[in-house]
C-alpha positions as CSV (number, residue, x, y, z in Angstrom):
1,M,-77.2,19.1,-127.8
2,K,-78.3,15.1,-128.9
3,A,-80.8,15.6,-126.1
4,L,-82.7,17.9,-127.7
5,L,-82.5,16.6,-131.1
6,W,-83.9,13.5,-130.6
7,F,-87.1,15.2,-128.3
8,M,-88.1,17.4,-131.6
9,V,-87.9,14.0,-133.5
10,Y,-90.0,12.4,-130.9
11,I,-92.2,15.4,-130.5
12,L,-92.2,15.8,-135.0
13,T,-93.4,11.9,-135.2
14,V,-96.1,11.8,-132.3
15,S,-97.5,15.0,-134.3
16,S,-97.6,13.5,-137.5
17,A,-99.1,10.2,-136.4
18,S,-101.6,12.2,-135.1
19,A,-102.4,14.2,-137.6
20,V,-102.6,10.8,-139.6
21,A,-105.2,9.5,-136.9
22,Y,-107.2,12.8,-137.4
23,S,-107.1,12.7,-140.9
24,K,-108.3,9.2,-141.0
25,H,-111.1,9.8,-138.7
26,L,-112.3,13.2,-141.0
27,Q,-112.1,11.2,-144.1
28,R,-114.7,8.2,-142.7
29,R,-116.8,10.5,-140.6
30,H,-117.1,12.0,-144.4
31,F,-117.2,9.1,-146.0
32,F,-120.1,8.0,-143.4
33,E,-121.7,11.0,-144.5
34,L,-121.7,10.5,-148.1
35,Q,-123.2,6.7,-147.4
36,Q,-125.9,8.6,-146.0
37,L,-126.8,11.0,-148.7
38,Q,-126.8,8.4,-151.2
39,E,-129.5,6.6,-149.8
40,R,-131.4,9.2,-149.1
41,G,-130.7,10.4,-152.4
42,A,-131.9,7.0,-153.7
43,A,-135.1,7.1,-151.2
44,L,-135.6,10.0,-152.9
45,E,-135.7,9.5,-156.6
46,T,-137.8,6.1,-155.6
47,E,-140.2,8.1,-154.0
48,W,-140.2,11.0,-157.6
49,E,-141.1,7.9,-159.2
50,R,-143.2,6.5,-157.0
51,L,-145.6,10.3,-157.2
52,L,-144.7,10.5,-160.9
53,L,-146.9,7.2,-161.3
54,E,-149.5,8.5,-158.8
55,E,-149.3,11.6,-160.9
56,S,-150.1,10.3,-164.0
57,T,-152.9,7.8,-162.6
58,W,-155.1,10.7,-161.7
59,A,-154.1,12.5,-164.4
60,G,-155.2,9.2,-166.8
61,Q,-158.3,10.5,-169.6
62,G,-160.4,7.5,-167.5
63,R,-160.5,8.7,-164.4
64,I,-161.1,12.4,-165.6
65,E,-163.9,11.3,-167.7
66,K,-165.3,9.8,-164.9
67,V,-165.4,12.1,-162.2
68,A,-166.8,14.5,-165.1
69,R,-169.6,12.3,-165.1
70,E,-170.3,11.5,-161.3
71,R,-169.2,14.6,-160.1
72,L,-170.1,17.2,-162.5
73,S,-172.7,15.3,-163.8
74,M,-171.3,16.1,-167.5
75,H,-171.8,13.5,-170.1
76,I,-170.5,12.9,-173.8
77,I,-172.4,14.8,-176.2
78,R,-174.3,13.4,-178.7
79,R,-173.8,14.1,-182.7
80,D,-177.4,15.5,-183.4
81,D,-176.6,18.2,-180.6
82,M,-173.7,19.5,-182.1
83,R,-173.4,23.0,-183.5
84,V,-170.7,23.4,-186.1
85,M,-170.5,27.1,-186.2
86,E,-168.5,28.8,-189.2
87,L,-166.4,32.1,-188.9
88,P,-167.2,35.4,-191.5
């Protein structure tokens, strides 16, 4: 009977140690995944900031006027060529 009790204690101790080791393994794996996701998030945030800067460059008033002049042959209207229309 005493041998059975010691065997049960041994089995429970080994099971508990195995559970602790597996739990620690899962914790390390999830922590590694968290670090990877945080790095990816930081990279995406940096790319987003770069894209916002690029968008503001492309949409700048000076660039729009330049494209309008060069590609569309547009020009700024002279004051003499303006006509003011009044609504009834």
